[in-house]
Each structure stands twice: as structure tokens, then as C-alpha cells.
C-alpha atoms as one frame of an Amber mdcrd trajectory, in Angstrom:
protein
  35.622 -24.245  16.857  35.078 -24.679  20.590  34.099 -21.493  22.392  37.020
 -20.005  24.298  39.761 -22.002  22.536  42.378 -20.215  20.432  42.513 -21.894
  17.018  46.104 -20.762  16.597  47.368 -22.790  19.575  47.912 -26.527  19.990
  45.210 -26.907  22.619  45.094 -29.863  24.991  41.314 -29.644  24.873  39.554
 -29.889  21.532  40.094 -31.841  18.342  40.862 -29.116  15.793  43.250 -26.147
  15.731  45.822 -24.849  13.260  48.785 -26.875  14.596  46.736 -30.099  14.580
  45.396 -29.371  11.102  48.956 -28.878   9.833  50.137 -32.080  11.507  47.244
 -33.946   9.894  47.995 -32.566   6.440  44.642 -30.768   6.245  44.743 -27.595
   4.163  41.019 -26.762   4.080  38.030 -27.430   6.318  34.548 -26.140   7.006
  34.088 -24.442  10.368  30.504 -25.169  11.415  28.290 -22.578  13.076  26.469
 -25.076  15.299  23.340 -24.100  17.203  21.510 -26.437  19.558  17.908 -27.418
  18.907  17.224 -26.291  22.483  17.724 -22.630  21.487  14.846 -20.527  20.254
  15.215 -19.305  16.655  16.114 -15.834  17.941  18.735 -17.250  20.307  20.097
 -19.429  17.504  20.521 -16.390  15.256  22.454 -14.539  17.948  24.658 -17.562
  18.669  25.407 -18.125  14.982  26.404 -14.481  14.556  28.689 -14.688  17.604
  30.439 -17.740  16.151  30.688 -16.117  12.746  32.312 -13.083  14.354  34.802
 -15.406  16.090  35.728 -16.966  12.745  36.425 -13.548  11.251  38.399 -12.536
  14.359  40.573 -15.638  13.922  41.049 -14.872  10.221  42.297 -11.396  11.146
  44.539 -12.680  13.960  46.151 -15.444  11.903  46.098 -14.024   8.386  49.646
 -15.270   7.878  48.411 -18.870   8.420  44.779 -19.002   7.286  42.373 -17.324
   4.910  38.673 -17.441   4.091  37.583 -19.452   1.045  34.176 -18.914  -0.542
  34.725 -21.176  -3.557  36.795 -24.266  -4.428  39.005 -22.035  -6.552  39.791
 -19.796  -3.596  40.618 -22.841  -1.461  43.056 -24.103  -4.076  44.610 -20.621
  -4.404  45.069 -20.409  -0.625  46.806 -23.791  -0.679  49.254 -22.488  -3.289
  50.014 -19.588  -0.950  50.655 -21.977   1.955  47.526 -20.916   3.837  44.882
 -23.049   5.520  41.446 -22.377   4.027  38.593 -21.742   6.447  35.218 -22.352
   4.850  31.996 -21.646   6.725  28.999 -23.921   7.177  25.907 -23.660   9.338
  24.889 -26.745  11.334  21.162 -26.354  11.938  19.047 -24.000   9.837  17.306
 -22.497  12.882  19.327 -19.235  12.750  17.587 -18.237   9.514  14.316 -18.477
  11.487  11.544 -18.314   8.871  13.238 -15.726   6.695  14.769 -16.112   3.232
  16.372 -12.650   3.606  18.279 -13.995   6.645  19.413 -16.973   4.555  20.671
 -14.568   1.913  22.439 -12.480   4.564  24.276 -15.506   5.979  25.317 -16.366
   2.420  26.722 -12.849   1.987  28.654 -13.357   5.231  30.286 -16.517   3.904
  28.053 -19.476   4.755  28.392 -22.067   1.994  26.487 -25.060   3.351  23.512
 -25.381   5.677  22.608 -28.516   7.626  18.825 -28.184   7.496  18.179 -29.455
  11.044  20.015 -30.668  14.114  18.571 -32.861  16.860  15.112 -31.341  16.683
  12.459 -30.435  14.135  12.584 -26.778  13.101  10.816 -24.382  10.722  12.579
 -25.975   7.746  12.234 -29.709   8.228  11.927 -32.761  10.455  15.045 -34.191
  12.058  16.208 -37.769  12.517  15.975 -37.260  16.289  12.266 -36.271  16.250
  10.625 -36.356  12.828   7.101 -35.516  13.963   6.311 -31.966  12.845   6.090
 -31.769   9.060   6.389 -35.240   7.577   9.568 -34.123   5.780  10.296 -30.626
   4.501   7.933 -27.884   5.620   6.404 -25.624   2.939   8.995 -23.022   4.009
  11.694 -25.717   3.796  10.901 -26.248   0.118  11.456 -22.532  -0.418  14.740
 -22.773   1.513  16.040 -25.603  -0.674  15.083 -23.683  -3.816  16.785 -20.526
  -2.546  19.903 -22.430  -1.483  20.110 -23.841  -5.011  19.714 -20.342  -6.434
  22.368 -18.831  -4.155  24.881 -21.658  -4.469  24.641 -22.927  -0.882  25.140
 -26.678  -0.469  22.125 -28.499   1.010  23.273 -30.799   3.850  20.975 -33.662
   4.865  22.962 -34.835   7.898  20.543 -34.904  10.867  17.352 -34.900   8.757
  14.638 -37.563   8.959  14.274 -40.165   6.230  11.131 -38.404   4.966  12.983
 -35.091   4.847  15.752 -36.776   2.877  13.194 -38.057   0.383  11.800 -34.546
  -0.073  15.229 -32.936  -0.470  16.311 -35.465  -3.107  13.103 -34.703  -4.988
  13.180 -30.905  -4.702  16.877 -29.988  -4.954  18.092 -29.208  -8.457  21.743
 -29.370  -7.330  23.744 -32.195  -5.745  23.281 -32.587  -1.992  25.604 -33.866
   0.725  25.517 -35.474   4.111  28.462 -33.789   5.773  28.829 -36.224   8.687
  26.950 -39.531   8.602  27.762 -43.238   8.488  26.220 -46.317   6.858  23.060
 -47.759   8.411  23.831 -51.178   6.939  26.802 -51.337   9.355  25.391 -49.414
  12.341  21.642 -48.964  12.763  21.499 -45.444  14.227  18.802 -43.300  12.603
  21.414 -40.615  11.867  23.090 -42.994   9.437  22.143 -43.412   5.785  20.586
 -46.517   4.281  22.076 -48.014   1.135  19.083 -46.731  -0.813  19.698 -43.202
   0.463  23.397 -43.406  -0.453  22.513 -44.589  -3.964  19.878 -41.905  -4.506
  22.193 -39.150  -3.261  25.012 -40.492  -5.449  22.714 -40.645  -8.483  22.086
 -36.939  -7.927  25.832 -36.284  -7.846  26.112 -35.933  -4.058  28.532 -37.140
  -1.389  28.251 -38.932   1.952  31.032 -37.871   4.333  31.813 -40.514   6.934
  31.484 -39.447  10.582  34.011 -40.533  13.238  31.479 -40.611  16.093  31.789
 -44.089  17.668  28.028 -44.291  18.335  27.439 -44.060  14.561  30.246 -46.494
  13.743  29.256 -49.443  15.935  25.986 -50.744  17.379  27.837 -52.604  20.141
  29.632 -49.436  21.212  26.382 -47.428  20.984  24.757 -49.868  23.420  27.700
 -49.716  25.833  27.826 -45.920  25.561  24.138 -45.606  26.438  24.824 -47.604
  29.616  28.283 -46.335  30.663  28.775 -42.994  28.935  32.233 -41.808  27.930
  33.866 -44.683  29.803  32.394 -47.257  27.410  34.932 -49.699  25.991  36.199
 -50.864  23.601  36.033 -47.835  21.364  35.827 -48.265  17.590  39.111 -47.960
  15.702  40.317 -46.384  12.436  39.555 -49.760  10.832  35.873 -49.205  11.670
  35.958 -45.806   9.943  37.515 -47.424   6.868  34.843 -50.145   6.953  32.150
 -47.463   6.593  34.120 -45.647   3.879  34.574 -48.908   1.979  30.880 -49.795
   2.254  29.812 -46.357   1.024  32.209 -46.637  -1.922  30.814 -50.060  -2.819
  27.233 -48.718  -2.667  27.548 -45.210  -4.080  30.809 -45.238  -6.016  34.260
 -43.782  -5.460  33.117 -40.315  -6.625  30.493 -40.001  -3.897  32.279 -40.596
  -0.569  34.262 -38.262   1.671  35.329 -37.690   5.275  33.310 -35.603   7.740
  34.932 -36.276  11.103  32.551 -34.196  13.274  35.590 -33.383  15.408  34.781
 -30.860  18.145  31.168 -31.936  17.776  31.555 -35.361  19.410  32.225 -36.271
  23.034  34.264 -39.402  22.331  36.478 -40.404  19.400  37.660 -43.700  17.943
  40.768 -45.220  19.505  43.720 -43.835  17.575  41.776 -40.929  16.045  41.759
 -38.588  19.017  42.037 -35.408  16.934  42.534 -34.153  13.371  46.314 -34.670
  13.508  45.691 -38.437  13.389  43.825 -38.304  10.071  46.685 -39.803   7.977
  46.070 -43.112   9.784  42.830 -43.463   7.805  44.562 -42.813   4.483  47.298
 -45.310   5.314  44.645 -47.962   5.932  42.916 -47.123   2.661  46.245 -47.534
   0.851  46.709 -50.946   2.454  43.224 -51.911   1.259  44.281 -51.160  -2.302
  42.903 -47.674  -2.834  44.993 -45.644  -5.283  46.384 -42.175  -4.544  43.818
 -40.664  -6.919  40.956 -42.463  -5.150  42.185 -41.359  -1.733  42.471 -37.774
  -2.982  38.801 -37.927  -3.973  37.791 -39.231  -0.543  40.050 -36.731   1.249
  38.212 -33.745  -0.222  38.165 -33.900  -4.005  34.633 -35.260  -4.162  33.273
 -32.559  -1.871  35.033 -29.827  -3.856  33.446 -31.219  -7.020  29.971 -31.004
  -5.436  30.734 -27.500  -4.171  31.804 -26.530  -7.680  28.655 -28.044  -9.210
  26.387 -26.247  -6.736  28.007 -22.901  -7.568  27.847 -23.503 -11.315  24.169
 -24.477 -11.052  23.375 -21.291  -9.136  22.443 -17.829 -10.339  25.997 -16.669
  -9.604  27.683 -19.547 -11.444  29.118 -17.550 -14.344  32.054 -19.749 -15.253
  33.429 -23.221 -14.715  36.065 -23.636 -12.011  38.917 -25.975 -12.948  39.687
 -28.461 -10.179
């Protein structure tokens, strides 16, 4: 959610709102509480709480069109009622500062995944953008991963350094995800995942969700973008997104790939994927490549829901299996 935009309106600015989600056939999505690495931990906490309050304000304002979901089962129940499911994630663990009680509080307020870092090392771990502070997870970060497993919060390794990834794979007892990354074999950005990382995450039951950010999709565009900014051309296309999806499927398997657009978190989009309403273009291309309806359903969200379900069932609160 972009600050100041009304999620209930079809906004000219922004990539995601309720009308665009409906047009794109999206019935559930995580709303990320993003905090910049430039904020102090105290500032990040305040900002995350402000965004969380905005989510709950929107849920109250549009309760005839959307509802909170804290589990996969609740998301599926909301769909049956014709409601869009808003799930809550936290992009950057800085708002928990160095406090497990704060982590537990954010969980009580609805946060169901945490991206451990953003574009800067923090108290939890080293990031892909820096990677100089801890050599992976910090001692506190190991406690955070353990507590996230216990609570049933999904551990997100998007934005972490390679060494942090190695630590998380070793320490997490539940499947992990990368909510918005691409394949480093196709585009060399350090935010992308190597084939080895995709395999290791898949072996643990996790999911890589392919990002739509053109800089992560194409090295040639990344070079042009660094020189010309938002005017860089040509932009990657939906075919480039499908190329990354296809590669991840070939490396990690059909049960371990999803879509994590990063809409409203990116400055420029692929040509033809200007907002969430255009998402069916990707599924049409997958169909043309020979993917079945069942396989596309997995990529469209089924795989992530399965991980979410597994994380809950592995947690202290996982009392019963949830049928998906």
C-alpha cells in the first residue's frame, strides 16, 4: 500500500488497489509493512505501526469487499464469501529492534511473514546490499528464526546475503520462502537466487516467488537503468517473467515456485505488466508454454499457501491440519 492512496479506488498512481486486484483475478495478497534501511530501529517500529493501522483502517472501511486472513483456511473462507483476503507481512525485520517480545506482538497484530532484512544489514542479519556486519545471521537473528518457527511466522530470505541464506536454511526447522526474487542464472543481480539456493530452499519445502522488477529480470536492462534511470529502454516483457518462472520450475520443481510481483515496491515495471490487473497475461503465457491448469494454480498461490500451512502446523499453535 502506498501512503496516501485509497485502496478502495482505482488509482492512477500505484500498482495495487481493490479494483485492480479484482480485474487481475487476485483474491488474496500480502500487504507488506515496508521500512527503509535508512530508518533507525525506533523509527522503523513507528512506521510499521502506522502502516499496520492503515491496513486495519482499510479493513474497517471496506469490510464488504475485503477481510483479514491469518491462515490459509481463513483466506479460502473469505474467497467463498466473495471477499478479498488481506494478509500482512513485514518487509525488513528492523521494527522488532532487538526484542523477541516485539516480534511476538507483531504476530499478535497479524504479521505472518517477516523479510529478515532490506537493503541494509540490521540486528538480525546481513543483507544482499551490504553483507558486512555479521557474516550471515547475528546471534539474535538465530533466536529470531527459532521464535518465528515457534510462532508460525514464515521466514522470508528475500534481500538477505548469500551467507545469511546459508544460515537460515541450516537453522530454520520450517520451510522458508523468498517472497520476491528472480533467478541469478538468468540475471546476475545479488538479490537473485542461485540455482543451488533454489534447490536447497526447495529441498526444505520452500518457495521462490518471482519478482517483476526489470532490474532483476534482465542484466541488459539493469545496465541501461543504471545509466538512464526510469527512461531506460527496452523494458523486459511478460515473456521475461515467464522465463524466470520456467527456470525456477526446472531447477526447484513445480511445487516450489510462485509469483511475488513487488508491485508498489518497484519504480518501473515490465512492458505490459504495469499493475496487478495485468497479471492474467503471465498465466496465459504459461498456458501457451504447456503448463496445466493445476500447475498454474500452484504457481499462482497454491505453493505459497502450502508453505504457509506447513509453517503453522510446525509451530506451537499448529493444533490441526488445514485442508487446502
